[in-house]
C-alpha positions as CSV (number, residue, x, y, z in Angstrom):
1,M,96.3,91.8,110.0
2,Y,92.7,90.4,109.8
3,S,91.8,90.0,113.5
4,T,88.2,91.1,113.9
5,D,88.8,92.4,117.4
6,A,91.7,94.5,116.2
7,I,89.8,96.2,113.4
8,R,86.4,96.5,115.1
9,P,85.4,100.1,115.4
10,D,85.3,101.8,118.8
11,P,81.8,101.2,120.2
12,R,81.4,104.9,120.8
13,A,81.5,105.5,117.0
14,V,78.5,103.2,116.3
15,L,74.8,104.0,116.2
16,Q,72.5,101.0,115.5
17,G,68.9,100.0,115.0
18,D,67.3,96.7,114.2
19,T,68.1,96.9,110.5
20,W,70.6,99.7,110.2
21,R,74.0,100.7,111.5
22,I,76.0,103.9,111.2
23,T,79.7,104.1,112.1
24,V,81.4,107.5,112.4
25,L,85.0,106.7,111.5
26,T,86.2,110.3,111.2
27,P,84.3,113.6,111.2
28,R,84.4,113.2,107.4
29,L,84.1,109.4,106.8
30,V,81.0,107.5,107.7
31,R,80.0,103.8,107.2
32,L,76.4,103.2,106.3
33,E,74.9,99.7,106.6
34,Y,71.4,98.3,106.1
35,S,70.3,94.7,106.5
36,Q,66.7,93.6,106.4
37,T,67.8,90.6,108.6
38,G,69.9,92.7,111.0
39,Q,73.1,90.9,110.1
40,F,76.1,93.2,110.1
41,T,79.8,92.5,109.8
42,D,82.8,93.6,111.7
43,S,85.2,91.4,109.8
44,A,87.7,92.7,107.3
45,T,86.3,92.7,103.7
46,Q,87.9,92.8,100.3
47,L,87.8,96.6,100.7
48,A,88.1,97.4,104.4
49,A,91.0,96.2,106.5
50,D,90.7,98.5,109.6
51,R,87.8,100.3,111.1
52,H,89.4,101.0,114.5
53,F,89.8,104.7,114.2
54,P,90.3,107.1,117.1
55,P,86.8,108.2,118.3
56,A,85.4,111.2,116.4
57,P,83.0,113.6,118.2
58,F,79.5,113.9,116.9
59,R,76.0,114.9,118.0
60,V,72.8,113.0,117.5
61,S,69.2,114.3,117.6
62,E,65.7,113.3,116.4
63,C,63.5,115.4,114.2
64,G,60.1,114.2,112.9
65,G,61.1,110.6,113.4
66,S,64.4,111.0,111.5
67,L,67.8,110.7,112.9
68,Q,70.1,113.7,112.6
69,L,73.9,113.2,113.1
70,T,76.3,116.1,113.0
71,T,80.1,116.1,113.0
72,E,82.4,119.0,112.5
73,F,82.1,118.6,108.7
74,L,79.0,116.6,108.0
75,R,75.2,116.7,108.7
76,L,73.5,113.4,108.1
77,T,69.7,112.9,108.1
78,Y,68.2,109.4,108.0
79,D,64.6,108.1,108.3
80,K,65.7,104.7,109.8
81,G,64.1,102.8,106.9
82,P,65.5,101.1,103.8
83,F,68.1,103.4,102.2
84,S,66.4,105.8,99.7
85,S,67.1,109.1,98.1
86,T,64.6,110.9,100.3
87,G,65.4,109.0,103.5
88,L,69.1,109.3,103.6
89,T,71.1,112.5,102.9
90,I,74.4,113.9,103.9
91,Q,75.5,117.5,103.6
92,I,79.0,118.8,103.7
93,T,79.3,121.9,105.9
94,G,81.9,124.6,106.0
95,K,83.6,126.3,103.1
96,D,83.0,123.3,100.8
97,S,79.2,123.6,101.3
98,L,78.2,124.3,97.7
99,Y,75.2,123.4,95.6
100,A,76.8,120.0,94.8
101,S,77.8,119.2,98.3
102,V,74.6,117.4,99.4
103,W,74.4,113.7,98.8
104,H,71.2,111.8,98.5
105,Y,71.4,108.0,98.6
106,G,71.7,106.7,95.1
107,D,73.3,109.9,93.6
108,E,76.0,109.1,91.1
109,P,79.3,110.5,92.3
110,H,81.0,113.1,90.1
111,D,84.4,112.2,91.5
112,L,87.7,112.8,89.7
113,G,87.9,109.2,88.6
114,G,90.2,106.4,89.8
115,T,91.7,103.8,87.5
116,A,90.7,100.8,85.5
117,R,91.2,97.0,85.6
118,T,93.4,96.9,82.4
119,L,94.5,98.8,79.3
120,D,94.3,95.5,77.3
121,E,93.6,96.4,73.6
122,A,93.4,100.1,74.5
123,D,94.3,102.6,71.7
124,G,94.0,105.8,73.6
125,A,91.6,106.8,76.4
126,I,89.3,104.4,78.1
127,P,86.6,105.0,80.8
128,L,87.9,105.0,84.4
129,E,86.2,103.6,87.5
130,H,85.4,105.7,90.5
131,G,87.9,107.2,92.9
132,V,87.5,108.7,96.4
133,L,88.3,112.3,95.5
134,S,85.8,114.8,94.2
135,A,85.8,118.5,93.4
136,D,82.2,118.4,94.6
137,G,83.5,117.4,98.0
138,W,82.0,113.9,98.4
139,S,82.3,110.4,97.1
140,V,80.9,107.0,98.0
141,L,82.5,103.5,97.9
142,R,80.2,100.5,97.8
143,D,81.4,97.5,99.8
144,T,78.0,95.7,99.3
145,G,78.4,92.0,98.6
146,S,82.1,91.8,98.9
147,G,83.7,88.8,100.5
148,L,84.8,88.6,104.2
149,V,88.5,88.2,104.9
150,N,88.8,85.7,107.8
151,E,91.4,85.9,110.5
152,E,93.6,83.3,108.7
153,G,93.3,85.3,105.5
154,T,90.8,83.1,103.7
155,I,87.7,84.5,102.0
156,S,84.0,83.7,102.8
157,P,80.7,85.1,101.7
158,R,78.7,87.5,103.9
159,P,75.9,86.2,106.1
160,D,73.5,88.6,104.3
161,P,74.8,89.1,100.7
162,T,72.0,91.7,100.1
163,A,73.0,93.9,103.0
164,E,74.0,97.4,102.0
165,D,77.5,98.5,103.0
166,L,78.6,102.0,102.0
167,Y,81.4,104.4,102.9
168,F,80.7,108.1,102.5
169,F,83.8,110.3,102.1
170,G,83.0,114.0,102.7
171,Y,86.4,115.6,102.6
172,G,85.7,118.6,100.5
173,R,88.9,119.3,98.6
174,D,91.2,118.2,101.4
175,Y,92.4,115.5,99.0
176,L,95.4,114.3,100.9
177,A,93.5,113.9,104.1
178,C,90.9,111.9,102.3
179,L,93.5,109.6,100.8
180,R,95.2,109.1,104.1
181,D,92.0,108.0,105.7
182,F,91.2,105.8,102.7
183,Y,94.5,104.0,103.4
184,R,93.6,103.8,107.1
185,L,90.4,102.1,106.2
186,T,91.7,99.8,103.4
187,G,95.2,99.2,104.6
188,P,98.5,100.9,103.8
189,V,100.6,100.5,100.7
190,P,103.3,97.9,101.3
191,L,106.9,98.8,100.9
192,L,108.3,97.7,97.6
193,P,111.6,95.9,97.4
194,R,114.2,98.4,96.4
195,Y,115.1,96.5,93.2
196,A,111.6,97.0,91.8
197,L,112.3,100.7,91.3
198,G,115.0,100.2,88.7
199,N,114.7,99.2,85.0
200,W,112.8,96.0,84.1
201,W,113.6,94.0,80.9
202,S,110.7,92.1,79.5
203,R,109.7,90.7,76.1
204,Y,107.2,88.1,74.9
205,Y,109.8,86.1,73.0
206,R,111.0,82.5,72.7
207,Y,114.3,83.0,74.5
208,T,116.8,80.3,75.2
209,Q,118.9,80.2,78.4
210,S,122.1,81.1,76.6
211,G,120.3,83.8,74.5
212,Y,118.8,85.5,77.4
213,L,122.1,85.5,79.3
214,A,123.9,86.8,76.2
215,L,121.4,89.7,76.1
216,M,122.0,90.6,79.7
217,D,125.8,90.6,78.9
218,R,125.1,92.9,76.0
219,F,123.2,95.3,78.3
220,R,126.1,95.3,80.7
221,Q,128.6,96.0,77.9
222,E,126.4,98.9,76.8
223,Q,126.3,100.1,80.4
224,I,122.5,99.9,80.4
225,P,121.4,98.9,84.0
226,F,118.5,96.6,84.8
227,T,117.4,95.2,88.1
228,V,114.5,92.9,87.1
229,A,114.6,90.2,84.4
230,V,111.1,89.1,83.2
231,I,110.7,85.8,81.4
232,D,107.3,85.6,79.6
233,M,105.3,82.5,79.1
234,D,107.8,80.5,77.0
235,W,109.8,79.7,80.1
236,H,107.3,76.7,80.4
237,V,106.4,74.0,78.0
238,T,103.8,75.4,75.6
239,E,103.6,72.7,73.0
240,I,101.6,70.0,74.7
241,D,99.4,67.1,73.7
242,P,96.0,68.6,72.6
243,R,94.2,66.2,74.9
244,Y,95.4,68.2,77.8
245,G,94.2,71.6,76.3
246,T,96.3,74.6,75.2
247,G,99.8,75.4,76.2
248,W,98.8,78.8,77.6
249,T,98.9,77.6,81.2
250,G,102.1,75.8,82.4
251,F,104.2,75.2,85.4
252,T,107.0,73.0,83.9
253,W,110.3,74.5,82.6
254,N,110.9,74.0,78.9
255,R,114.2,72.3,79.2
256,E,114.8,72.5,75.5
257,L,115.1,76.3,75.9
258,F,116.2,76.4,79.6
259,P,118.2,73.2,80.2
260,D,119.4,74.2,83.6
261,P,116.9,76.6,85.3
262,E,118.7,76.7,88.6
263,A,122.0,77.8,87.0
264,F,120.1,80.3,84.8
265,L,118.4,82.0,87.7
266,Q,121.5,81.9,89.8
267,T,123.5,83.7,87.1
268,L,120.8,86.4,86.8
269,H,121.0,86.9,90.6
270,Q,124.8,87.1,90.4
271,Q,124.4,89.9,87.9
272,G,122.2,91.9,90.2
273,L,118.9,90.9,88.6
274,R,115.8,89.6,90.3
275,T,113.5,87.4,88.2
276,T,109.7,87.0,87.6
277,L,108.0,84.4,85.5
278,N,104.7,84.8,83.7
279,L,101.7,82.7,84.8
280,H,98.4,82.2,82.9
281,P,96.9,79.8,85.5
282,A,93.3,79.6,84.3
283,E,93.5,76.0,82.9
284,G,94.6,74.6,86.2
285,V,97.2,71.8,86.5
286,R,97.1,69.1,83.8
287,A,98.7,65.6,83.8
288,C,101.5,66.9,81.6
289,E,103.0,69.0,84.4
290,D,105.9,67.9,86.6
291,C,103.9,68.9,89.7
292,Y,100.7,67.0,88.7
293,A,101.1,63.7,90.6
294,P,101.8,65.1,94.1
295,F,99.2,67.9,93.6
296,A,96.6,65.4,92.4
297,A,97.2,63.1,95.3
298,F,96.8,66.1,97.7
299,M,93.5,67.1,96.0
300,G,92.2,63.5,95.6
301,T,92.1,63.8,91.8
302,D,91.8,60.7,89.7
303,T,95.3,60.3,88.2
304,A,94.5,57.0,86.4
305,H,92.3,58.9,84.0
306,E,94.6,61.9,84.1
307,D,91.7,64.2,85.3
308,P,92.9,67.8,85.3
309,I,93.0,69.7,88.6
310,P,90.7,72.7,87.8
311,F,91.8,76.1,88.9
312,L,89.7,77.0,91.9
313,P,90.9,80.3,93.4
314,A,88.0,80.4,95.9
315,D,89.0,77.0,97.4
316,P,91.6,77.4,100.2
317,K,92.6,73.8,99.8
318,F,93.3,74.2,96.1
319,M,95.3,77.4,96.7
320,G,97.3,75.8,99.4
321,G,98.3,73.0,97.1
322,Y,98.9,75.4,94.2
323,F,101.5,77.2,96.2
324,R,103.0,74.0,97.8
325,F,103.3,71.9,94.6
326,A,103.2,74.3,91.6
327,L,105.0,77.5,92.7
328,H,107.1,77.0,95.7
329,P,109.4,74.4,94.0
330,L,110.1,77.0,91.3
331,E,110.8,79.7,93.9
332,E,113.3,77.4,95.6
333,Q,115.0,77.3,92.2
334,G,115.4,81.1,92.3
335,V,112.1,82.7,91.1
336,D,111.7,85.9,93.1
337,F,108.1,86.8,92.3
338,W,105.2,86.0,89.9
339,W,103.6,87.8,87.0
340,I,100.0,86.9,87.3
341,D,98.6,87.4,83.8
342,W,94.9,86.7,84.5
343,Q,92.6,87.5,81.5
344,Q,89.7,85.2,82.0
345,G,87.1,87.6,83.5
346,T,85.4,87.9,86.9
347,N,83.7,84.5,87.6
348,S,85.4,82.5,90.3
349,G,82.5,80.2,90.9
350,V,81.5,82.0,94.0
351,A,79.0,84.9,93.8
352,G,80.7,88.3,94.3
353,L,84.3,87.0,94.3
354,D,86.5,88.1,91.5
355,P,89.1,85.5,90.7
356,L,91.6,88.3,89.9
357,W,91.2,89.7,93.4
358,L,91.5,86.3,94.9
359,L,94.7,85.6,93.0
360,N,96.2,88.9,94.0
361,H,95.2,88.4,97.6
362,Y,96.5,84.9,98.0
363,Q,99.6,85.4,95.9
364,Y,100.7,88.5,97.8
365,Q,100.0,86.9,101.1
366,D,102.2,84.0,100.1
367,S,105.0,86.2,98.8
368,A,104.9,88.3,102.0
369,R,105.3,85.2,104.1
370,R,108.3,83.9,102.2
371,H,110.2,87.2,101.7
372,A,111.0,90.3,103.7
373,R,108.9,92.3,101.3
374,G,106.1,90.7,99.3
375,L,105.7,91.4,95.6
376,I,103.4,90.4,92.8
377,F,102.8,91.7,89.3
378,S,99.1,91.7,88.3
379,R,96.1,93.6,87.1
380,Y,94.0,96.0,89.2
381,A,91.0,94.3,90.9
382,G,89.1,97.2,92.4
383,P,89.4,99.4,95.4
384,G,91.9,98.1,98.0
385,S,94.2,96.6,95.3
386,H,97.0,98.9,96.4
387,R,97.6,96.3,99.1
388,Y,98.9,93.9,96.4
389,P,101.5,95.8,94.3
390,I,102.7,96.0,91.5
391,G,100.0,96.7,88.8
392,F,100.4,95.3,85.3
393,S,98.3,97.6,83.0
394,G,98.0,95.1,80.1
395,D,98.5,94.9,76.4
396,T,98.2,98.4,74.9
397,I,98.4,99.3,71.2
398,A,101.6,101.1,70.3
399,T,100.3,104.5,69.2
400,W,100.7,108.1,70.1
401,D,97.1,108.0,71.4
402,S,98.0,105.3,73.9
403,L,101.0,107.2,75.0
404,A,99.0,110.4,75.4
405,F,96.6,108.7,77.8
406,Q,99.1,107.0,80.1
407,P,100.5,109.9,82.1
408,Y,96.9,110.9,83.1
409,F,95.9,107.3,83.7
410,T,99.0,106.8,85.9
411,A,98.7,109.9,88.1
412,N,94.9,109.7,88.3
413,A,95.1,106.2,89.8
414,S,96.3,107.8,93.0
415,N,92.7,109.0,93.4
416,I,91.9,105.4,94.5
417,G,95.3,104.9,96.2
418,Y,96.8,102.8,93.4
419,G,100.2,104.3,93.1
420,W,102.4,101.5,91.5
421,W,101.3,101.0,87.9
422,S,103.7,99.4,85.4
423,H,103.0,99.9,81.7
424,D,104.4,98.2,78.6
425,I,106.7,101.1,77.8
426,G,106.7,101.7,74.1
427,G,103.3,99.9,73.7
428,H,102.7,96.2,73.5
429,M,101.4,95.3,70.1
430,R,100.3,96.4,66.6
431,G,100.7,100.1,66.0
432,V,103.6,101.3,63.9
433,K,107.4,101.5,64.2
434,D,108.1,105.0,65.3
435,D,111.5,105.7,66.9
436,E,110.5,109.1,68.2
437,M,107.4,107.7,69.9
438,A,109.4,105.0,71.5
439,L,111.8,107.5,72.9
440,R,109.1,109.7,74.3
441,W,107.4,106.7,75.9
442,L,110.7,105.7,77.5
443,Q,111.1,109.3,78.8
444,F,107.7,109.1,80.4
445,G,108.6,105.7,81.8
446,V,111.6,107.1,83.6
447,F,109.2,109.4,85.5
448,S,106.5,106.8,86.1
449,P,106.2,104.5,89.1
450,I,107.7,101.4,87.4
451,L,109.8,101.3,84.2
452,R,109.3,98.1,82.3
453,L,110.3,97.7,78.7
454,H,108.0,95.1,77.1
455,S,106.6,94.0,73.7
456,T,104.6,91.3,72.0
457,N,105.9,88.2,70.2
458,N,106.8,90.0,66.9
459,E,110.3,89.7,65.5
460,F,110.2,93.4,64.5
461,N,109.0,94.7,67.8
462,S,111.7,94.7,70.5
463,K,112.8,97.4,72.8
464,E,116.6,97.0,73.0
465,P,118.0,100.6,72.4
466,W,120.2,99.4,69.6
467,Q,117.2,98.4,67.6
468,Y,116.5,102.1,67.0
469,E,118.2,104.8,65.0
470,E,121.5,105.7,66.6
471,S,120.6,109.1,67.9
472,I,117.5,107.7,69.5
473,A,119.4,104.8,70.9
474,R,121.9,107.1,72.5
475,R,119.2,109.1,74.3
476,M,117.4,105.9,75.4
477,K,120.5,104.7,77.1
478,Q,121.0,108.0,78.9
479,F,117.4,107.9,80.2
480,L,117.7,104.2,81.3
481,R,120.8,105.2,83.3
482,L,119.0,108.1,84.8
483,R,116.2,105.9,86.0
484,H,118.6,103.7,87.7
485,R,120.3,106.7,89.4
486,L,116.9,107.9,90.6
487,I,116.6,104.8,92.9
488,P,117.6,106.6,96.1
489,Y,115.0,109.3,95.5
490,L,112.4,106.7,94.5
491,H,113.1,104.5,97.5
492,T,112.6,107.5,99.8
493,M,109.2,108.1,98.1
494,N,108.5,104.3,98.5
495,R,108.7,104.8,102.2
496,R,106.6,108.0,102.0
497,A,103.8,106.1,100.1
498,S,103.7,103.3,102.7
499,E,104.2,105.3,105.9
500,E,102.6,108.7,105.0
501,G,100.0,107.7,102.5
502,E,101.2,109.8,99.6
503,P,101.6,108.1,96.2
504,L,104.7,108.8,94.1
505,C,102.6,110.4,91.2
506,Q,100.0,112.9,92.2
507,P,97.7,115.1,90.1
508,M,98.5,118.8,90.3
509,Y,95.3,119.6,92.2
510,Y,96.4,117.6,95.2
511,K,98.5,120.6,96.3
512,A,96.3,123.3,94.6
513,P,92.7,122.1,95.1
514,Y,91.1,125.5,94.5
515,A,93.2,126.4,91.4
516,R,91.1,125.7,88.3
517,E,94.2,125.5,86.2
518,A,95.4,122.5,88.2
519,Y,92.5,120.4,86.9
520,A,93.2,121.4,83.3
521,V,96.6,119.7,83.0
522,P,95.8,116.0,83.3
523,N,99.2,114.8,82.0
524,E,101.2,116.9,84.4
525,Y,101.8,115.6,87.9
526,W,104.0,115.7,91.0
527,F,106.7,113.1,90.9
528,G,107.6,112.8,94.5
529,T,108.1,115.8,96.7
530,E,110.6,117.7,94.6
531,L,109.7,117.4,90.9
532,V,106.8,118.1,88.5
533,A,106.8,115.9,85.4
534,C,105.4,117.0,82.0
535,P,105.8,114.0,79.6
536,I,105.8,114.8,75.9
537,T,103.2,112.8,74.0
538,E,103.2,114.3,70.6
539,P,105.7,114.4,67.7
540,V,108.2,117.3,67.2
541,D,107.3,120.1,64.9
542,R,109.1,120.1,61.6
543,H,110.2,123.7,61.8
544,T,111.6,123.8,65.3
545,R,112.4,120.1,65.9
546,L,110.7,120.7,69.3
547,A,107.5,119.2,70.8
548,R,105.1,121.1,73.0
549,F,103.6,120.5,76.4
550,S,101.0,122.9,77.7
551,A,101.7,123.2,81.4
552,W,100.6,125.1,84.5
553,L,103.2,126.0,87.1
554,P,102.1,126.7,90.7
555,E,103.4,129.8,92.4
556,G,107.1,130.1,93.0
557,E,110.2,129.6,91.0
558,W,110.9,126.5,89.0
559,T,114.0,125.1,87.2
560,D,114.1,122.5,84.4
561,L,116.0,119.4,85.5
562,F,117.7,119.0,82.1
563,T,118.2,122.5,80.7
564,G,118.6,124.6,83.8
565,L,116.0,127.1,82.4
566,R,114.3,128.9,85.2
567,Y,110.6,130.0,85.3
568,H,108.3,132.1,87.4
569,G,105.2,130.1,88.3
570,G,101.6,131.0,89.0
571,R,100.7,130.7,85.3
572,K,100.0,128.6,82.3
573,L,102.7,128.3,79.6
574,D,103.7,126.1,76.7
575,L,107.0,124.3,77.1
576,Y,109.0,123.1,74.1
577,R,111.6,120.4,74.1
578,P,113.9,118.6,71.6
579,L,114.2,114.8,71.7
580,D,116.9,115.2,74.3
581,S,114.5,115.8,77.2
582,I,111.0,116.4,78.5
583,P,110.0,119.2,80.9
584,V,110.8,118.0,84.5
585,L,110.6,121.0,86.8
586,A,112.1,121.3,90.3
587,K,110.7,123.7,92.7
588,A,113.0,126.3,94.2
589,G,114.8,124.8,97.2
590,A,114.4,121.2,95.8
591,L,117.0,118.6,96.7
592,L,117.3,115.6,94.5
593,P,119.5,112.7,95.6
594,L,120.9,110.4,92.9
595,D,123.0,107.3,92.9
596,G,126.5,108.5,91.9
597,R,127.6,105.1,90.5
598,T,127.6,104.9,86.7
599,E,128.1,101.2,86.0
600,G,126.4,97.9,86.9
601,N,123.0,96.8,88.1
602,R,123.6,97.3,91.8
603,C,120.8,99.1,93.6
604,D,122.0,98.8,97.2
605,N,122.7,101.9,99.3
606,P,125.5,103.6,97.3
607,D,128.8,104.8,98.6
608,T,128.8,107.5,95.9
609,M,126.0,110.0,95.7
610,E,125.1,113.0,93.6
611,L,122.9,115.8,95.0
612,R,121.2,118.2,92.7
613,V,120.2,121.5,94.4
614,F,117.9,124.1,92.9
615,A,118.5,127.6,94.2
616,G,115.9,130.3,94.8
617,A,114.5,129.2,98.2
618,D,115.3,127.3,101.3
619,G,114.9,123.6,101.1
620,A,115.0,120.4,103.2
621,F,114.9,116.7,102.3
622,S,115.4,113.5,104.2
623,L,117.1,110.6,102.4
624,W,115.7,107.3,103.7
625,E,117.6,104.0,103.3
626,D,117.2,100.6,104.9
627,D,118.3,97.0,105.1
628,G,115.3,95.7,103.2
629,E,114.2,93.5,106.1
630,D,110.6,94.8,106.8
631,D,107.4,94.9,104.8
632,R,106.1,97.9,106.8
633,F,108.2,100.9,108.0
634,Q,110.0,99.9,111.2
635,P,112.4,102.6,112.4
636,E,115.0,100.2,113.7
637,H,115.7,99.0,110.1
638,W,116.0,102.5,108.5
639,A,118.5,105.3,108.4
640,E,117.5,108.9,107.8
641,T,120.0,111.4,106.4
642,P,118.6,115.0,106.7
643,I,119.8,117.5,104.1
644,T,119.1,121.2,104.5
645,F,119.7,124.2,102.1
646,A,119.6,127.8,103.2
647,W,119.4,130.3,100.3
648,G,120.6,133.9,100.2
649,E,123.7,135.9,99.4
650,D,125.5,133.3,101.6
651,V,124.4,129.8,100.8
652,C,124.7,126.9,103.2
653,L,124.1,123.3,102.2
654,T,124.4,120.7,105.1
655,I,124.3,117.0,104.9
656,H,123.6,116.1,108.5
657,P,124.7,112.9,110.3
658,A,122.5,110.0,109.6
659,K,120.0,109.0,112.3
660,G,118.8,105.5,113.1
661,N,120.2,102.3,111.5
662,R,123.6,103.6,110.3
663,A,124.7,99.9,110.0
664,C,122.8,99.7,106.7
665,L,124.8,102.5,105.2
666,P,128.3,102.3,103.6
667,A,131.3,103.0,105.9
668,A,132.0,106.1,103.9
669,R,130.2,108.0,101.3
670,S,131.2,110.7,98.8
671,W,128.9,113.4,97.6
672,R,129.0,115.3,94.3
673,V,126.9,118.5,94.6
674,E,125.5,120.4,91.6
675,V,123.7,123.7,92.4
676,F,121.4,125.1,89.7
677,G,120.4,128.8,89.4
678,L,123.7,130.5,90.2
679,S,125.5,133.1,88.1
680,A,128.8,132.3,86.4
681,N,130.6,134.5,89.0
682,A,132.5,132.0,91.2
683,P,131.4,132.2,94.8
684,A,133.9,131.7,97.6
685,T,133.6,128.1,98.7
686,L,134.4,126.3,101.9
687,C,133.6,122.8,103.0
688,E,133.2,121.9,106.7
689,Q,133.5,118.3,107.8
690,N,133.0,117.7,111.5
691,G,134.2,121.2,112.3
692,Q,137.3,121.2,110.1
693,T,137.3,123.7,107.2
694,L,138.9,123.4,103.8
695,P,138.7,125.4,100.6
696,L,136.9,123.7,97.7
697,A,137.1,124.5,93.9
698,G,134.0,124.2,91.8
699,E,133.3,123.8,88.1
700,Y,130.8,126.0,86.2
701,R,128.5,124.4,83.5
702,P,127.2,127.2,81.3
703,E,124.9,124.9,79.3
704,T,122.7,124.4,82.5
705,G,123.8,127.4,84.6
706,S,125.0,125.2,87.4
707,W,128.1,124.8,89.6
708,V,129.5,121.4,90.6
709,W,131.6,120.5,93.7
710,Q,133.0,117.2,94.8
711,L,132.8,116.9,98.6
712,P,135.2,114.6,100.5
713,A,134.1,111.1,101.6
714,A,132.6,111.0,105.0
715,A,131.2,108.4,107.5
716,P,127.5,108.2,108.0
717,D,127.8,109.9,111.4
718,A,129.7,112.9,110.0
719,S,128.3,116.3,109.1
720,L,129.2,117.9,105.8
721,T,128.5,121.6,105.1
722,L,129.1,123.5,101.8
723,R,129.3,127.3,102.3
724,L,129.1,129.6,99.3
725,T,129.7,133.3,99.9
726,G,128.8,136.1,97.5
727,C,126.2,134.1,95.5
728,T,124.1,135.8,92.9
729,A,121.2,134.2,91.0
730,G,121.9,133.4,87.4
731,D,119.9,134.6,84.4
732,N,118.6,132.3,81.7
733,Q,121.2,133.3,79.1
734,V,118.4,134.2,76.7
735,E,120.6,135.3,73.9
736,D,122.7,132.1,73.8
737,R,119.6,129.9,74.2
738,A,117.8,131.8,71.4
739,F,120.8,131.2,69.1
740,R,120.8,127.5,69.7
741,L,117.1,127.3,69.1
742,L,117.4,129.2,65.8
743,H,120.4,127.2,64.8
744,N,118.4,124.0,64.9
745,A,115.2,125.5,63.4
746,Q,114.3,124.3,59.9
747,I,113.5,127.8,58.5
748,S,115.1,130.2,56.1
749,F,118.4,131.8,57.0
750,D,116.9,135.3,56.5
751,E,114.2,134.5,59.1
752,K,116.9,133.2,61.6
753,S,118.9,136.4,61.1
754,A,115.9,138.6,61.6
755,V,114.9,136.9,64.8
756,M,118.4,136.9,66.2
757,D,118.9,140.6,65.4
758,T,115.6,141.4,67.2
759,V,116.7,139.5,70.3
760,R,120.1,141.2,70.4
761,R,118.8,144.7,69.6
762,L,115.8,144.8,72.0
763,G,116.8,142.2,74.7
764,S,117.8,144.8,77.2
765,Q,114.3,146.1,77.2
766,G,112.8,142.9,78.4
767,G,111.3,139.7,76.9
768,G,107.9,141.2,76.4
769,V,109.3,143.9,74.1
770,V,111.2,141.4,72.1
771,L,108.2,139.1,71.8
772,S,105.9,141.9,70.6
773,Q,108.3,142.6,67.8
774,L,108.7,139.0,66.8
775,L,105.0,138.7,66.5
776,T,105.2,141.0,63.5
777,L,107.5,138.6,61.6
778,A,104.9,135.9,60.7
779,L,107.1,133.1,62.0
780,P,105.9,129.5,62.2
781,P,103.6,129.3,65.3
782,Q,105.7,126.6,67.1
783,L,108.8,128.8,66.6
784,T,107.1,131.8,68.0
785,G,105.9,129.7,70.9
786,A,109.3,128.3,71.7
787,L,110.8,131.9,71.7
788,A,108.0,133.1,73.9
789,E,108.8,130.4,76.4
790,L,112.4,131.5,76.5
791,L,111.7,135.2,76.6
792,T,109.0,135.2,79.3
793,A,110.4,132.4,81.5
794,L,111.6,134.9,84.1
């Protein structure tokens, strides 16, 4: 991965003088270096992992002693001296050539922001670091002073630490192309293990071995699936002799709490749970640790006086011993990966090297060597951190303001390629007990990259669903089950992120870069290829018992995943939802695969699938599954099942034979298909399996306006086709939905009757006519808004 020869740029891409060097990586990405001593680097750095791009054409000329370099998209002018605002400029050419599209060295980028190191202590919004995407068309990443990654993966300082090293991104508003080349430069996102995409249980709490296992049993009895079991810092001894320091750092099991760690971890594995333990490594290894004696001998530490082994992340020898003596023995007992809870700042003892980055780098390298897919759990340490997933966002305050910031924070991190954030769902500490807020946070968590329930060490603050009011608990369980069922879809997006350079969560402007409205909905985002998520982050209104989300829908037709309500897009609108759901909208033609199993923690490739189909347009989706044996996409390990949907009066849904590694799939698989957007008039239905045809009966669900069919089980190499003849698009059943809305509204009965009479009397004239009449009734604003959503959806 770190071979200098392999990542060195093509010589044809390089222009060089005695003290400067320019490398044209793509027609829109340029590296700019200046070293007074003429020392440049071709090694990998903390940021850059690959500069060997295909040659990009460019022209070079001289004008008045200045160099002029022109590509298809950029025009660079440089006076060949020390970088300065007058001596180095780059202009973006073409349709993105606007007043802001000229960069002068030193200009502060007005990019769309990236992410932040942590949300520790955050109670609402915090400033974000820079990203690589900008509505102005350009951004700059500084690699000046960063460490060099040697061929064996160790870190060393640059020969000239003062040398300037910049990357200029001039992609206009071609955001996805910019992001793909950013990944080409900095390294791809590794594939996550499939289990990481399910539900995580975590709590800072002094569990016992029997108590933790009993809790897992309770989850199983309640049919609440989890795939990751997190044990916070009380897994290790925390009450130590003060002469050794504090108990915050530890590497020795507390056998009063966990008398048989191997059996404990083995039982979790048998229940389908992978495990991670919390580490606060800053105090090093003290004489009270089981691993101290062999580690001290390895390091040459004075054991007679019990000298501590200081934590030295910049020392390769220390890190080698740290893994060998402190962590690997615990992994051999059954620990799957580590939660690196570094909170001690940015000083590693070596100038320019952040200890958090060093920890992430070495820990992920070690994990990847020992497992088919590496995994760590740690904070963000700057651009390039996407190479070390997953991100731990830190200890937030449990308030509505914190919740309101997290959807934007999560999607916006994609602007620096950081697509796998995990938050403390429900908030970590302080704040207040608010069951509604906890539910809304969980609903957001289902449609976030990683769902992890977590809370601080407070006996009143725990996230088991049964700790909440019964109606809230019931909804929480439903959403946790939904998250588990989403794993087939999420794993397909996992591959997409790694192989195609597209994060799971994307701001709306990625696919609509010139639509002003797309920039005005920071909490709305694409969740994979098929869905748009609009998390609710405010309490319900007392009159309607609904909460509002102000959304923008791109052109086309959209269907709500939970209600089946259909919308015309190309506009802004307010969406209102009860506690049962949040707006999650599927584009017309969307195909959403779900795990059809309803019990247990298993997250392997399922033998029972559910496919949700959203009518209104043709659609296509490829379901990707694998054997989990590669850390990068390798076709021989993966199976692709193409699914196509043809929309019209005659509908055809085909699940094509799987291609590739069919051995990783079940011998037979059944499919339950639910099609949204059809009328209640039963279509003629046929199912074709490998050329044989049989009639098939369906079930209509009026509450969501959908039809359901159970297809016969089929082998991976079989073709299944569902043919529907005489289909008509359904309507939104406005009158029935309006009645349900009014039935739940906390207003006078006379007002309810007046509204319902207006809907019935004028409904045939169109929603606009009804709404204009309702505006004369002086209804509560939220009720008027909810009725307007319903009346004008189509």
